Each structure stands twice: as C-alpha cells, then as structure tokens.
Backbone as CSV, one residue per row, in Angstrom:
resi,resn,N_x,N_y,N_z,CA_x,CA_y,CA_z,C_x,C_y,C_z
1,MET,-8.068,5.176,17.230,-8.064,4.507,15.938,-7.417,5.444,14.909
2,SER,-6.484,4.910,14.162,-5.758,5.720,13.182,-6.620,5.987,11.946
3,GLN,-6.164,6.925,11.142,-6.841,7.232,9.880,-6.891,5.985,8.997
4,GLY,-5.791,5.255,8.959,-5.736,4.034,8.162,-6.726,2.989,8.630
5,GLU,-6.857,2.817,9.936,-7.815,1.839,10.472,-9.250,2.245,10.166
6,ARG,-9.544,3.535,10.275,-10.901,4.001,9.947,-11.204,3.772,8.462
7,PHE,-10.222,4.050,7.606,-10.435,3.862,6.173,-10.565,2.375,5.838
8,LEU,-9.789,1.542,6.495,-9.906,0.101,6.258,-11.287,-0.398,6.661
9,ASP,-11.811,0.104,7.765,-13.185,-0.254,8.161,-14.164,0.137,7.063
10,TRP,-13.972,1.308,6.490,-14.808,1.783,5.374,-14.727,0.803,4.198
11,LEU,-13.507,0.421,3.834,-13.320,-0.497,2.709,-13.924,-1.874,2.993
12,ARG,-13.808,-2.339,4.215,-14.403,-3.641,4.569,-15.916,-3.600,4.480
13,ARG,-16.511,-2.502,4.908,-17.970,-2.373,4.768,-18.352,-2.374,3.293
14,LEU,-17.576,-1.669,2.495,-17.811,-1.636,1.055,-17.670,-3.042,0.466
15,GLN,-16.673,-3.774,0.924,-16.443,-5.127,0.432,-17.595,-6.061,0.777
16,GLY,-18.269,-5.792,1.875,-19.376,-6.631,2.298,-20.677,-6.365,1.557
17,GLN,-20.702,-5.362,0.702,-21.923,-5.023,-0.031,-22.002,-5.802,-1.342
18,LYS,-23.241,-5.898,-1.856,-23.437,-6.598,-3.132,-22.703,-5.899,-4.274
19,ALA,-22.484,-4.602,-4.147,-21.847,-3.832,-5.213,-20.319,-3.954,-5.217
20,TRP,-19.768,-4.850,-4.375,-18.309,-4.948,-4.286,-17.673,-5.320,-5.622
21,THR,-18.298,-6.162,-6.410,-17.716,-6.559,-7.694,-17.510,-5.343,-8.585
22,ALA,-18.506,-4.489,-8.675,-18.385,-3.269,-9.481,-17.385,-2.302,-8.858
23,ALA,-17.429,-2.193,-7.540,-16.498,-1.301,-6.847,-15.066,-1.773,-7.050
24,ARG,-14.864,-3.067,-6.896,-13.518,-3.631,-7.059,-12.999,-3.377,-8.470
25,ALA,-13.836,-3.572,-9.458,-13.423,-3.342,-10.845,-13.066,-1.872,-11.073
26,ALA,-13.895,-0.977,-10.567,-13.629,0.456,-10.746,-12.354,0.878,-10.017
27,LEU,-12.174,0.383,-8.808,-10.980,0.751,-8.045,-9.716,0.186,-8.690
28,ARG,-9.790,-1.046,-9.155,-8.627,-1.618,-9.842,-8.318,-0.849,-11.122
29,ARG,-9.344,-0.513,-11.864,-9.147,0.248,-13.115,-8.552,1.620,-12.826
30,SER,-8.845,2.170,-11.651,-8.348,3.499,-11.313,-6.825,3.538,-11.198
31,LEU,-6.187,2.378,-11.067,-4.724,2.345,-11.001,-4.069,2.798,-12.301
32,ALA,-4.823,2.821,-13.386,-4.291,3.289,-14.667,-4.325,4.816,-14.786
33,PHE,-4.856,5.482,-13.781,-5.007,6.935,-13.777,-4.295,7.510,-12.554
34,PRO,-4.039,8.809,-12.574,-3.520,9.415,-11.332,-4.525,9.192,-10.206
35,PRO,-4.047,8.968,-8.983,-4.969,8.706,-7.866,-6.024,9.802,-7.710
36,GLY,-7.282,9.387,-7.702,-8.397,10.313,-7.536,-8.906,10.921,-8.827
37,ALA,-8.378,10.485,-9.979,-8.767,11.082,-11.252,-9.728,10.222,-12.071
38,TYR,-10.047,9.027,-11.603,-10.940,8.140,-12.354,-12.344,8.273,-11.777
39,PRO,-13.265,8.897,-12.525,-14.599,9.189,-11.991,-15.370,7.972,-11.479
40,ARG,-15.218,6.805,-12.103,-15.989,5.631,-11.665,-15.569,5.133,-10.281
41,ALA,-14.371,5.505,-9.817,-13.925,5.101,-8.485,-14.418,6.060,-7.400
42,MET,-14.835,7.232,-7.800,-15.197,8.271,-6.829,-16.348,7.905,-5.892
43,PRO,-17.394,7.215,-6.356,-18.476,6.878,-5.417,-18.028,5.993,-4.258
44,TYR,-16.898,5.316,-4.415,-16.447,4.370,-3.404,-15.436,4.960,-2.419
45,VAL,-14.899,6.139,-2.750,-13.886,6.744,-1.885,-14.309,8.120,-1.387
46,GLU,-14.926,8.907,-2.248,-15.275,10.288,-1.886,-16.120,10.417,-0.616
47,PRO,-17.067,9.522,-0.353,-17.846,9.682,0.885,-16.991,9.627,2.159
48,PHE,-15.811,9.040,2.069,-14.946,8.938,3.244,-13.919,10.060,3.310
49,VAL,-13.433,10.507,2.166,-12.289,11.412,2.110,-12.719,12.869,2.225
50,ALA,-12.113,13.569,3.178,-12.365,15.002,3.331,-11.121,15.813,2.967
51,GLU,-9.979,15.148,2.889,-8.715,15.831,2.633,-8.558,16.214,1.169
52,GLU,-7.590,17.070,0.934,-7.218,17.464,-0.429,-5.749,17.120,-0.649
53,GLY,-5.300,17.262,-1.877,-3.889,17.058,-2.199,-3.451,15.620,-2.024
54,TRP,-2.223,15.448,-1.541,-1.647,14.120,-1.408,-2.457,13.236,-0.473
55,ARG,-2.972,13.791,0.604,-3.737,12.981,1.556,-4.941,12.342,0.858
56,ARG,-5.603,13.072,-0.009,-6.739,12.543,-0.774,-6.265,11.454,-1.740
57,GLU,-5.191,11.738,-2.455,-4.645,10.781,-3.416,-4.223,9.484,-2.734
58,ALA,-3.662,9.589,-1.537,-3.226,8.395,-0.808,-4.409,7.476,-0.508
59,HIS,-5.549,8.054,-0.174,-6.741,7.240,0.085,-7.173,6.493,-1.186
60,TYR,-7.178,7.185,-2.304,-7.535,6.535,-3.573,-6.545,5.426,-3.916
61,LEU,-5.284,5.682,-3.689,-4.262,4.696,-4.007,-4.417,3.450,-3.144
62,VAL,-4.625,3.619,-1.860,-4.786,2.460,-0.973,-6.073,1.705,-1.303
63,ALA,-7.139,2.413,-1.609,-8.388,1.739,-1.986,-8.178,0.890,-3.241
64,ALA,-7.454,1.427,-4.208,-7.199,0.686,-5.448,-6.305,-0.525,-5.183
65,LEU,-5.295,-0.361,-4.346,-4.406,-1.483,-4.028,-5.136,-2.556,-3.222
66,TYR,-6.019,-2.128,-2.340,-6.852,-3.058,-1.575,-7.718,-3.871,-2.540
67,ALA,-8.298,-3.218,-3.529,-9.112,-3.911,-4.533,-8.243,-4.841,-5.382
68,LEU,-7.029,-4.406,-5.684,-6.113,-5.233,-6.466,-5.845,-6.562,-5.749
69,LYS,-5.735,-6.508,-4.430,-5.509,-7.718,-3.634,-6.823,-8.329,-3.159
70,ASP,-7.927,-7.873,-3.699,-9.270,-8.364,-3.368,-9.528,-8.372,-1.863
71,GLY,-9.059,-7.318,-1.213,-9.344,-7.167,0.208,-8.534,-8.075,1.108
72,ASP,-7.447,-8.627,0.607,-6.605,-9.507,1.422,-5.745,-8.650,2.349
73,HIS,-6.281,-8.371,3.527,-5.617,-7.538,4.528,-5.015,-8.436,5.599
74,GLN,-3.738,-8.229,5.896,-3.071,-9.001,6.947,-2.491,-8.030,7.960
75,VAL,-3.123,-7.941,9.111,-2.687,-7.028,10.152,-1.233,-7.314,10.521
76,GLY,-0.430,-6.251,10.568,0.957,-6.371,10.992,1.938,-6.740,9.896
77,ARG,1.465,-7.173,8.737,2.383,-7.534,7.645,2.603,-6.295,6.780
78,THR,3.690,-5.615,7.056,3.975,-4.395,6.315,4.405,-4.733,4.895
79,LEU,4.309,-3.758,4.027,4.749,-3.958,2.650,6.244,-4.242,2.608
80,ALA,7.023,-3.594,3.466,8.466,-3.849,3.511,8.746,-5.308,3.855
81,ARG,8.041,-5.834,4.822,8.239,-7.237,5.219,7.798,-8.189,4.095
82,ALA,6.664,-7.894,3.493,6.171,-8.728,2.395,7.153,-8.726,1.224
83,LEU,7.740,-7.573,0.941,8.727,-7.496,-0.137,10.002,-8.244,0.234
84,TRP,10.402,-8.171,1.494,11.571,-8.931,1.921,11.328,-10.424,1.709
85,GLU,10.143,-10.897,2.069,9.815,-12.311,1.873,9.912,-12.688,0.402
86,LYS,9.462,-11.794,-0.461,9.509,-12.044,-1.903,10.939,-11.950,-2.444
87,ALA,11.773,-11.140,-1.807,13.113,-10.854,-2.318,14.114,-11.980,-2.108
88,GLN,13.768,-13.002,-1.365,14.733,-14.067,-1.087,15.305,-14.611,-2.386
89,GLY,16.586,-14.316,-2.605,17.264,-14.781,-3.809,16.989,-13.934,-5.031
90,SER,16.374,-12.766,-4.877,16.027,-11.929,-6.024,16.552,-10.509,-5.847
91,ALA,17.607,-10.198,-6.561,18.157,-8.846,-6.502,17.202,-7.836,-7.135
92,SER,16.387,-8.271,-8.083,15.475,-7.337,-8.756,14.391,-6.836,-7.808
93,VAL,13.934,-7.667,-6.880,12.929,-7.220,-5.915,13.542,-6.170,-4.993
94,GLU,14.761,-6.395,-4.568,15.429,-5.405,-3.716,15.590,-4.084,-4.464
95,LYS,15.949,-4.139,-5.734,16.086,-2.912,-6.533,14.754,-2.182,-6.631
96,ARG,13.673,-2.923,-6.819,12.348,-2.291,-6.880,11.976,-1.674,-5.543
97,PHE,12.334,-2.361,-4.457,12.073,-1.824,-3.125,12.824,-0.510,-2.925
98,LEU,14.085,-0.485,-3.297,14.872,0.743,-3.142,14.323,1.862,-4.029
99,ALA,13.867,1.525,-5.222,13.255,2.533,-6.098,11.971,3.075,-5.471
100,LEU,11.213,2.210,-4.817,10.000,2.635,-4.126,10.348,3.629,-3.024
101,LEU,11.382,3.343,-2.254,11.775,4.242,-1.167,12.175,5.615,-1.677
102,GLU,12.665,5.686,-2.892,13.108,6.956,-3.477,12.018,7.634,-4.311
103,ALA,10.857,7.022,-4.401,9.799,7.533,-5.271,9.312,8.913,-4.841
104,ASP,9.158,9.766,-5.834,8.572,11.079,-5.579,7.078,11.012,-5.892
105,ARG,6.420,12.136,-5.827,4.965,12.143,-5.986,4.526,11.671,-7.369
106,ASP,5.340,11.906,-8.375,4.990,11.460,-9.720,5.157,9.955,-9.898
107,GLN,6.008,9.332,-9.102,6.333,7.919,-9.270,5.646,6.997,-8.270
108,ILE,5.210,7.531,-7.161,4.789,6.692,-6.038,3.655,5.725,-6.397
109,ALA,2.664,6.178,-7.127,1.536,5.299,-7.457,2.006,4.118,-8.305
110,PHE,2.817,4.378,-9.301,3.330,3.317,-10.170,4.187,2.334,-9.380
111,ARG,5.082,2.845,-8.567,5.992,1.985,-7.798,5.235,1.146,-6.756
112,LEU,4.254,1.752,-6.111,3.459,0.994,-5.137,2.649,-0.099,-5.811
113,ARG,2.064,0.218,-6.952,1.294,-0.799,-7.681,2.184,-1.975,-8.036
114,GLN,3.387,-1.701,-8.504,4.329,-2.776,-8.821,4.655,-3.599,-7.586
115,ALA,4.933,-2.914,-6.488,5.342,-3.605,-5.263,4.222,-4.482,-4.718
116,VAL,3.023,-3.958,-4.652,1.898,-4.731,-4.108,1.572,-5.904,-5.025
117,ALA,1.679,-5.713,-6.317,1.415,-6.806,-7.248,2.457,-7.921,-7.110
118,LEU,3.670,-7.574,-6.701,4.735,-8.567,-6.551,4.511,-9.521,-5.385
119,VAL,3.963,-9.005,-4.303,3.891,-9.817,-3.082,2.747,-10.816,-3.145
120,GLU,2.987,-11.934,-2.496,1.947,-12.952,-2.384,1.220,-12.731,-1.071
121,GLY,-0.082,-12.820,-1.109,-0.863,-12.576,0.091,-1.077,-11.085,0.304
122,GLY,-1.697,-10.791,1.412,-2.056,-9.413,1.689,-1.009,-8.670,2.485
123,VAL,-1.297,-7.412,2.699,-0.471,-6.551,3.536,-1.388,-5.783,4.471
124,ASP,-0.807,-5.061,5.387,-1.565,-4.247,6.325,-1.899,-2.919,5.645
125,PHE,-3.082,-2.853,5.043,-3.469,-1.667,4.281,-3.722,-0.457,5.171
126,ALA,-4.142,-0.672,6.395,-4.330,0.453,7.313,-2.981,1.107,7.598
127,ARG,-1.998,0.298,7.872,-0.652,0.830,8.130,-0.080,1.462,6.869
128,LEU,-0.357,0.872,5.718,0.119,1.438,4.462,-0.426,2.853,4.280
129,LEU,-1.719,3.046,4.522,-2.283,4.392,4.395,-1.650,5.342,5.401
130,ASP,-1.533,4.916,6.648,-0.909,5.778,7.650,0.509,6.174,7.226
131,ASP,1.245,5.232,6.656,2.599,5.537,6.185,2.575,6.490,4.997
132,LEU,1.677,6.263,4.063,1.611,7.137,2.888,1.229,8.567,3.256
133,LEU,0.423,8.718,4.280,0.038,10.069,4.696,1.242,10.862,5.207
134,ARG,2.300,10.159,5.613,3.525,10.809,6.091,4.706,10.614,5.128
135,TRP,4.448,10.068,3.959,5.510,9.699,3.021,6.411,10.872,2.629
136,PHE,5.837,12.041,2.428,6.602,13.170,1.910,7.111,14.104,2.998
137,SER,7.190,13.611,4.208,7.792,14.378,5.295,9.271,14.598,4.968
138,PRO,9.792,15.792,5.179,11.205,16.055,4.869,12.179,15.142,5.623
139,GLU,11.779,14.662,6.794,12.656,13.795,7.581,12.713,12.366,7.038
140,ARG,11.757,11.996,6.203,11.705,10.675,5.560,11.726,9.528,6.578
141,HIS,11.009,9.710,7.682,10.945,8.685,8.723,10.320,7.388,8.216
142,VAL,9.304,7.501,7.392,8.621,6.300,6.892,9.579,5.467,6.042
143,GLN,10.286,6.103,5.124,11.213,5.376,4.265,12.329,4.721,5.084
144,ALA,12.806,5.422,6.116,13.846,4.856,6.977,13.315,3.631,7.727
145,ARG,12.087,3.720,8.247,11.500,2.579,8.956,11.306,1.406,8.007
146,TRP,10.821,1.674,6.783,10.636,0.599,5.815,11.973,-0.086,5.515
147,ALA,13.017,0.697,5.333,14.334,0.109,5.052,14.801,-0.746,6.227
148,ARG,14.593,-0.271,7.452,14.955,-1.076,8.625,14.149,-2.372,8.660
149,GLU,12.846,-2.292,8.365,12.004,-3.495,8.362,12.478,-4.491,7.305
150,PHE,12.845,-3.996,6.156,13.300,-4.859,5.058,14.637,-5.513,5.407
151,TYR,15.604,-4.714,5.820,16.938,-5.249,6.067,17.072,-5.910,7.430
152,ASP,16.304,-5.469,8.428,16.317,-6.145,9.725,15.684,-7.526,9.613
153,ALA,14.701,-7.681,8.761,14.091,-8.994,8.552,15.135,-9.952,8.013
154,GLU,15.974,-9.447,7.117,17.037,-10.270,6.560,18.017,-10.671,7.657
155,ALA,18.384,-9.738,8.528,19.306,-10.034,9.619,18.685,-11.051,10.578
156,SER,17.405,-10.895,10.865,16.725,-11.826,11.773,16.743,-13.243,11.223
157,GLU,16.515,-13.399,9.937,16.522,-14.728,9.330,17.926,-15.340,9.368
158,GLU,18.964,-14.528,9.157,20.328,-15.021,9.221,20.665,-15.500,10.636
159,GLU,20.197,-14.749,11.646,20.433,-15.145,13.023,19.752,-16.486,13.328
160,LYS,18.556,-16.694,12.803,17.846,-17.953,13.027,18.603,-19.128,12.415
161,LYS,19.223,-18.912,11.262,19.971,-19.974,10.593,21.212,-20.362,11.389
162,GLU,21.815,-19.376,12.070,23.035,-19.634,12.825,22.771,-20.412,14.098
163,VAL,21.551,-20.364,14.626,21.232,-21.030,15.891,21.040,-22.503,15.720
C-alpha cells in the first residue's frame, strides 16, 4: 500500500466521523495559508504525518484539496486526465495545466488549488499525494507523466473520432 493510499484511508476515516464538518471547514480554510501553517487543521493531519519539509506540506495540501472536493475520490482519475476533460475547447485550462507543471515550491499550493477547483468531480487523491511526494525530483518524472496523460488523452479522443 502506497503512502497516498494509507493517507487516503486516514482521510476517509476522518470523513466518517461526526467531526467531519468541522474538519472539512478547517482543512478548506487552510488553503489560504502555506501548507501546514494553519493551526486549526493540525488536529486532522498531524496524527498521521511523521515527515518534515515538503513531504509534510504535501500531506496538508492533499488533505485540504480532499476537503475542498468534500471527499470526492475517484480511483484512477488523475488530475491530468480531469484537467484534460475540462480543457476541451479551452486554451486557458491548458495554460493553467502547463503553469502547474512548471510550479515551484512557492507556487505549487496555489496552482493545485486552482486546478482542483476547476475540475468537475473527484480525482485520485492517493495518487495525487504519491505524485506530490516526488514532485521536486530533479528528473521531473511526475511532470513528464502528467503531460503525457494530458496530451495522450487528447490523442486517444482524436483516434476514437476517426474510427
């Protein structure tokens, strides 16, 4: 089981509690702060997170985005694919996607919040966390895979139209 899957299980258990309304509000509000800097969100994430630095921030960011979508998790629906679905006929969505791929540590939370808010329905939050944990790798494998998912989806749809 990946780190993302374990964290998603944690969030689902949290969602099943009576305190989910308060937790959801605190986690959503935390998007206005740097990840991990909003004290009211800490009771809902700190018991799970042992990491420091970016790895810790990524957990806070995914928890807040999960709350933003009210726990709408769709296994296998990556953010790149969801954005491609939204981008049909919209050059501005593609521009936002490309800006997300280029985001540095100062921009990533803002760009992800914009991207997740744009898409209709949920995304695979476990995979999102796993990807974010590797986001700043010098090889940029995650960004390359996201770009392939976004543009390959477009190619796949064109092939379907030709048949």
